[in-house]
N, C-alpha and C positions, 0 to 999 in steps of 0.2 A: 402048655398050650401055646401054639404059635399066635403071635399078635397079628390082628387084621391089618391089611394094607389100607392106607388112607389115600383117597384119590381126590384131587382138586379138579372140579368140573366147572367150566365157565361157558355158558351157553345162553344166548339172549332169547331163543325161542322157548317160551315158558312150557309149552306142552312137551316138546322134545326133551328139554332139560329135566323135567320131572320124571318123564318116562325112563330116561337114561339113569337118573339117580336111583329110582326104584329097582331097576333091573340090576344095576351094579351092586346095590345093597343086598339084593336077593342072591347074588353070586358070592357074597361074603366080603365085599369091599366097603369100608367106611367111606362115604362119599359126601362131600360138601358142595352144594350147588350155588353158583353166583350168576346173576343176571346180566352183567356187563363187565367191561374191562376194569373200570374204576373200582367197583365193588370187589372184583376178583383180586386186584392188587392189595387192597386193604385186608382181605381175608388171608392172602398168602403170607403176608409178613407176620401174621399172628400164630400160624400153625405150621408144623412140619408135615410135608406130604411126601409120599413115595412115588407118585406119578401125577402128571397134569394132563388134562384133556381140555383143549381150548379151541373155541370156534374162531375162525379167522375174521369173519365179518360181524362186528358187534358195535352197538352205539357207545358213545362217550369215550371209549378207548378200544381200538381194534386189537385183534388177537396177536398180530405181529408185534405191535408196540408192547403189549402186555408181556409177551414171552421174553422180549429183550430185557424188560425190567426184572422179570423173574430170574433170568440168567445172571443179572448183575448181583442178585442176592444169593442164588444157589445155582452154580454151574453144573451140578451133577444130576439134579432131579430130571427124570425122563419126561419128554413132552410129546403128546400126540395132537396134531392139528385136525380139526373138523372143518371141511371146506365144501361149499356148495358149488364151487367152480373147479373143474378139472383142467386148470390152465397151467401151462409150464411156468409162467412167470410167478404165479401165486405159490406154487409148490417150491420153486427154487428160493423164493424170498423167505418162505417158512423155514427151509433148511439153513439159510444164512442166519436167521434169527436164533437158531439153535434147536430146531425140532429133531426128534429122533424118528418120527414116523408121521404119516398123515393118512386120513381116510376120507373119501369123498361121499357126500350125501347124494342120494339116500344110501344107507348102508345097513347091514344086518347087525343086530345086537351081538350075535354069536361071533361075527368077524371082529368086532371091536374087542370083545373079551379075549379072543385068540391073540390079537396084537398086544394087548396089555400083558397077558401071561408070557408071551414070547420075549418082550422087553424085560420084564421082571426076572425071567430065567437068566437072561444074558447078564443083567446087572448083578444078580446074586452070584452067578458063576464066576464073574470077574472078581467080586469081593472075596470069594472063598479061596481064591488062589493065593499061594504064598507070595509075599511081597517080592517084587522084582524091580531092580534099578538098573538102568542103562547109563553108562558113562562113555561118551564119545567126545574127544577133544575137550572143549570148554562147555559141553552140554551134559546136563544130568537130568534124567527123566525117571521120576518115581511113578510107576504104572498104577500102584495101588492108591496113592494120594492124588494122582493126576496132576502132579506138579512138574513143570518144565523150567529148569534153571539154566540160563546161559549168561556167562560173565557176571555172576552174582545177582542177576535179576531173575526173580521167580514169578511165573505166571500159572494160574490155575486153569486147566483145560476143561472143556466140556466133555461129557461122556463119549460122544462120537469122536471128537478130536483125539482123546486119549486112546480109544480103541484102535483108531486108524494108525496113530503114531506107534502104538505098541506092535502092531503087525509089521510096520515098516522097520522098526528097530530089530524085531525078531528075524527079519530077512535082510539086515544091513549088508550093503554091497552085493546084494543078490536081487533077483527080480521078484517083486511081489505081484503075482498075477492078479489082474483086474477082477476076474470072475471069482477067484478065491476070496478076495477082500470083500466083495459084494455079498457073498454067501455067509461069510463069517460075521460081518457087522450088520448088514441089512437083511440077511437071510433070504434075499431074492434078487436075481439079476434082471432088473427092469430098466427101461429108459430113464425114468425119474430117479431111481436109486443111483444109477450110473452118473447122472448129472449132479446129484447131490454130493456124491463122492468127489467129483471134480471140484466142487465148491470147498469141501473140507481140505483137499490137497492144497488149494490156493491159500487157505487160511494157515495151514501148517507151514507152507513156504515162507509166509510173512513172519511167523513166529520164529523160524529158524534163521532168518536173514542176518541177525547179529553175529552168527558163527559162520564165517566165510568158508570154512573147511567142511561144512555139512550142507548138503542140498538134496532135494528130491527131483529126480529127472524122469521124464516120460520115456518108456520103452515102447516104441510104436507097435501097435497091434498086440501087445502083451500086458503091459501094466506099468508099474513104477519101480524105481530103485532109489533107496536112501543111500547116498554116498557119504561115508564117514571116514575119518582118518584111521589108518591101520598102524600097527606098531612099526612096520617097515617104512611107511611114509613119514611117521613122526621122527624116526631115526635119521632120515635124510635131511630134515630141516635143521 
């Protein structure tokens, strides 16, 4: 029998929080509810969760701060933000903190479950694939373990960073079309998803900076290209 997924839910609205917990449990998800960011952090460090749902605006500790702390403990666990504001700045700040998705209040319970299931399918599909390692110049990227090593320094990538870098590596020295990346990773080509992808491209560029022979360039009107050393280029050096 398949083990139930455990969901971390942090929501300061007591009525909404209880309603969400009851609904998610009815859908087969083990769900722990926390009323604020501080309580959420204390609960997260004690239990292993498969997915986090975090309200942005909370007392004691806001959702952005909480997710940054969660990411410092577990860079892989998927995160969905709940926000009462459909503001560009809030959404982008959430993606910078490491969110995988967001949903704006008021929302339907069915939509939230759909988003949860979509993320879980993507994560499970990624983990079920055979391990694949990319080696370019002084860079080594383990897509399964989400580890990026450059010049003997290894960093653990978030799920979104790893998924995007995997696509770039698969299209190395070729164009990764913007729309293709959005549909593969975010499953929808929207303004907010496109802006969030730009944020992750910027983060990846910083991570790749120690390797001067590797860079991500913009292809105007099309997408991105990961430039990596080829055997011919290495032979010329």
